[in-house]
N, C-alpha and C positions, 0 to 999 in steps of 0.2 A: 935878605940872605946874600952870602958871597957868590961869585962867580962859580966856585966848585960846590955850591949848594949847602955850604956850612952856614949855621946860624950866625948871625950879626948880632952882637951884644944888645943892641937896642931892640931886638924881637921880643925880650922878656919885659921890656916896658911897654910895649904895644899890648902884649897878652894881658898885663895888668890892666891898662886903661880899658881893654874892651870888656872886662869883666862884667856882667849884667848886674852883680851882686858885691855889695862892700859890707865887710863885718869889722866892728870894733867894740872895744870893751871900755865902758865908761861907767865909773862909781859902782861896780858891781851889778851892772847891766850889761847883757850882750845885745848889741844894737844892730840890726839887719836892715840895710837900706836897699830898695831897689832903685837903681840908677837908670833905669831904662825910662824913656819918654812916653811910651805908646803900650807897653807889655806888662801885664801882670806877671807874677812869678808862678802862674799856674802849671806850667810844664816843667818845673825844677824841682830836684830832689835833693834834700840836704841830710846828707851822710856825716856821720862823726866818729873818728877813733879817738881813744884815750889811751895812751902809752905813757910808762913810768918804767925808770930803771931797765930800759932794754924790752920790756915785756908789754904785751898788749893788755890792757886793763877792762877795755870794753869797746863796743861799736853800737851802732844804731842809727836810725832814721829819724831826724826831726820832723814831726809835723807841725805846719804852721797855717794860721790863717792866710787868707788871701791877702797879699801886700800889693796895694794899687802902684802905679808908676809914680816915681819921685816921691815914695812915702818910705817910712820906716816902721819897725816893729820892734819891740824891747823884750827881753826875757831877763828877770831878775832872779836873783838866788842868794841865799845865805851861805858862806863860807865858814867852814869848822863847824865844832860842836855848839 
């Protein structure tokens, strides 16, 4: 933070690095990784929105099995008809 309490650009980098969960898309699989060293994801809630053409297409809460520390979980799907 700057002395006048405005955010410094590096604060966004710190916010990203402190995230306990990383999400990536690899070959049609959504990979969710718990980057914490000692905690599971038990206290976290995964909500998702889907938007298209300026409209909200849907929302929901993703229920996941317990992901242990330093472990990943993959969700696969088929795209298209």
